[in-house]
N, C-alpha and C positions, 0 to 999 in steps of 0.2 A: 307560512308555510317557509322556513330558512332554507337557504339555497347551501349547497353543500360547498365549500371552500375549492376555490377552479387554478389548481397550478396554471404557472405560466406555459403557458408553447414551446419547447425547444427550439426554433428559429427565432424566441425575441429574444434568451437566455443567449445564443448563438450572433443575431446580433447587438445586443447590448456587448458580448463581448468585443468583435470586431470595431464596434462605432472609434473607441480611441485610438486602434491602431489608423484607420482608414484616416482620421480629423489629421493623428501626425502625417500620412503619405502626403497627404493635399497642401497642407500649410507648412509641416517641418515639426519641429520637435524645438520643447522650451530650451534643451540645453543649444543647440544649435546642431545638432551631430546629422540629424536627417532636412536637408535642406526643403524637401517639397514639393511643389508643383513649379517654385517660383511666379508663381500668378500677379506678383506686379511686374516680373519684367513681360510676360505676354503680350502680344502685339498684334493684331488683325490682319493689319497689312502687312507685316513682315513673315507669321506665321498662321493664315487661314484659317486652314484646318485644325490645329493643333488648339487655336483661340474657341471657335465654333463649338467641339468640343467640351474644352471646357466648362462655356457659357454653359451649353444644354447642361452639362453635369449639374452644374451648380446654383442653374435657373432654380426660383422658386417653384414649377413642377416638376423638377429635374429630381430623379433619384438620390440625389444626396440628400434635398432639403424632403423627399416622400422619408427618407430614413427619419430625420431627428423629428417630422411632424410622429411618427409610429411609438418612436422610443418617448415624446413627450406624452404621447396620450396615454403610454401604460406608468407614467409619473417616477422612471429612471432617473437617476442625479450619474453624475459621475466626479469624483474629487479633482480637484484642481490646487495644487501645492500655494498656498500662499506667501512662498518665499521665490516665487515667480514673479512676485504682484510689482507695479512700479517702487519703490524705496518707500516713499511716505506713506503710501495706503498699507505696504508689509509692515514696517512700524508702530504705524496707530493697529494693527490688527492684534499684533505681539506683544504688545504694550495694554491687549484687554479693550482699548477703546475702538469703539464702529465708528468707522466713515460715515460722514453724514447721507451721502449717498444710501438708497435702498437695498443697490445691486448686492450687497453684502448680506442687509438685516436676513437674519435668520440662514445661512448659509455655511458659517462658521461652524468647524466642526472640529472641538478643541478633541487633543489626543489623550485616549487613558492612561494613566499614568509609564510611566517609560514608553510610550508612544512615540512615533518617529518625525512629527509636522503636524503645525494647520493645515489643514482643506481647507475650503471648498468648496460645496456642494453643488452642482452645479449643472441643472438642467443641455438638456443637446441643445438647445440651441446656444 
């Protein structure tokens, strides 16, 4: 017996839309306009409340990773511009030569004719 095609619940679509914003808010934007939470300067001795809050939020069993796990289970991917990769990797991909690392295999999305640029389709993790 065939099952009818089930639509994604609307909350999953909302989570998918919010996730890139959340990542930028925490880690900063690729263009450097948003600084994020400045995690590398966060110290438990200097500011214990902020430090423990950030650690709990980013913990493997915390809210951020629960969101990552949920989006991964639903096979969501997010576009990451190749132009933001380190120079040698970016040049290699732009020349249609994939680096040796399996990280890039099956993830490069070539734009349609007249498209804006190359992207990597990355999972939430």
